[in-house]
C-alpha angles and dihedrals in degrees: 000000000000113000087214098052094046088059099041126345117223138215090261088073086077135229135207096212129099125297137068124301125235133028121317092196112182098345094116103044101069091057090066121079130201116270110215097209092045091048090053092051093047092050093051091053096054123102120232110236118194110221127232144136122298141163107261125197130013145251090205109155088224091057131098111249091189088063091062095245091146170097100053107242136174111249132182119219124190123226113288142157128241137180118258090223141025117267109278132221092254092050092049091047089057089053093050092047091052097044109023088232115178113208122228091246087059092045093049091043096231146053137186121272133178107256093227090065096054129102110241096250090052094045091051093061099035115095119230122238110251111257094008106059093173086076116077129189100229122196109227096017112139141132088285093050106027094179096036130252114011095021131102139172091253107145090019100076091126095044120101115279109247137188089056121136127216087257091053090050090051090052091052089051092052090053095045097044092243137103140215115273119251115243089252092054092044095052094043091052094040092055089062093213096308114129114230095336114157094230134026089259101039141288101304117083095212110021109202087353094297119144108233102176144018111260135134114291118192133017111346124248098359105054134017112192091200087220090154090054100259140083096185130005123346125214110285091245099054133132121007120321118238126248092283094048098257121143127216099357087157124042126005100072137357111251124220117231129199096245131093110246090234107045093209099051148315129105098250116111127216124252127193142197107037123243146247087279096060116115129170091237090075114351120028091171092133087101120109094242095047121109141176137177147222140177114278092245095052126107138177142167092267101048123096138136146224125215134234138185143191118270120285114270100205 
């Protein structure tokens, strides 16, 4: 199976439902203008991160060299600001209300959902992704209806917004006066000041038996024990924050970054952090140095984002 598609399937996997084919790229972002009040709120919520030098990447034997996790290299990062949490459903709803933005999942008419979350009538008509049948292309799935027709994010207002593409995240950033973090900024902040630790809290996944993040527990993809308290997404401010005050930098949802996955070309964009579907039997990408990628028009029920910004200039 493809390591990429098991993490997050992309539009290139194909679909026979409604909507255009091929990447939309940045077509949506220029239509959105900055909202002054929203920008002020977003700026107040960001954490100030003092820059410095750190060891980026990993040579972890459990890593994926083909993903470009290594080699370990010393990198300097300037001061920046970053959100303590991923953007939530209620925050994204404010953006949509103010701008009328239509996400790419809504434009295409479908998005990818984990089969175990689907109602039987929806699952029966939703084609599986080749090689990773736990992923289904679901007509009508979007941030408003995370599990397709008949679903909503009611009761999950403070969970990460999902089914948002890189382009959708860019549009939100334009409106809020922010930007997506670079991979360097993301990893520096996610490490929380710990040098070369596997996780934001250290090298042990469950110190003293404590659950520190939202990942798959049990037999993937057949049975999730929910031992960490969650089957799908958890509230954006769950578990303990890291040393910089960031929540859920591993597990919960994949987070879009500004960078291209391949620095010298290609349209795919980098994602960091892993998701609630990660399990060490196939995808232990809930490590700080882990990365994956997807096309900028792709969306799924385990992809979200957090915002960043340059330092204050007052």
